[in-house]
N, C-alpha and C positions, 0 to 999 in steps of 0.2 A: 239523168231527166234536168231541164232548166226548168226553175220555178219560174209561172207567168209572169208578166212585166207588173211591176208596180203600178198602182194609179198614180195619177199626176199629184192629186192630193199628198201619197204617201212620199213622191221621188222632191216634194216643194218640204216636207218637214214635218206636213201632218197638224197637229192640232198645236203644238209650237209655234209654227210657222205662222198660221193663221191666225193667231192670237196676236203674234209680236207684229203681224202684218197690219192688220187693219186700225190700230193707233196711229201708226207711222205712216199711212199712205193717207189718213184724214187730217194728218197735220199737214202735210202738203196740198190736200184738195183743200181746206179750210182758208189755207194762205194766201189760197188762187183768188186776186179780184172779180174773176169774170165765174169764179163755181162758190166762193163763198155766201155769197145772198142767198143760195138755194137753200144753204143749211141754218138761216138767220134762227130761224121760228123751231128746229129742229131737234128734241131732248136726245143728245150724241150717246148716251148710254144706251137707248132702242134702237137708233143706227149701226153702233156698235155691233152689238146683238142680231142684228138681222143679217146687215152685212158678213158676218162670222157665216151663220147659218146658209148664205147665199155663195158665199166663197166655196165654205166646205162642199157642199152640194155642186155647184160648177164645175169643182176640181175631181169628184168622184169619192170625196169622202162618206162617213158613215151620215152622214146628218138632213134630214130633208129640210128647205126653206119653208115656215111657216108664216112668212110676210101677205101680205097683202097681195094679189096680182100686179105683175111688174106693171104693168098698161094704168092699172086703175093707181098706183101708188105714184107714178111721174104724170098723168092727166093733166093740162092745164098748167102746166110748170116752164113753157116756153123753153122747153131742152131742144138747144140745137144739133145738129152733126158738129158745130167745131165746140160747144159744150162738152159732147161725149168724146172726141176726140182730147179734148185735156183733161176730161175724165182719166178714159183710158192714158194717155200718156202718164198722166202721177203713178198710176197705177203701175207700167211698166219702168219706171225711175224705180218706184219703192223697192220693187222686189229684185231689181238686177242690184239696190244698195244693198239689199241682206242677202247677197249671194246667190241666186236663182239664177241657171243659165240665161243665155236670149232665148234660146228654144225651147226651154222652161215656162219663160216669161212670154214668149208669140205663142205658145199653145194656152197660157190660161188667158190673153188677148182674141182668141179665137172662140174660145169660149163665152166669152163675155159677149163679143158682137152677135152673138146668137139673137142675142137679147134687144138687141139696139131699135129694132122697129117698135116693140111694145116699150121702150121709156123714151123715145123720141115722137111717139104718139103716131106714127103710121102703118100700126099693126090692125085699123079698123078701119 
């Protein structure tokens, strides 16, 4: 009997991968002049903690996201589809640099894309 397929979280490398992903990803995001202004008044330690929870949850891991609803956290920030595309582009680049397959990176982005309306303010 074959074991059930592992979650995306497990296939990515679990907690070790997510813990390494967040700072590497935000190094790219904060170096992007189109995205860095969104984080100028953000406590990065809190951001990293919330993103860790979000990525663990989004990839099927054992943690539930405890932050504010995404629509509330991003409301009125002026985030456009181009900003969102740049953000997810940096995520793909980071994942690939960390040895994740293109297929797995695409799966991560599919899951992140399900939140785009909340982040862009088009869900209400």
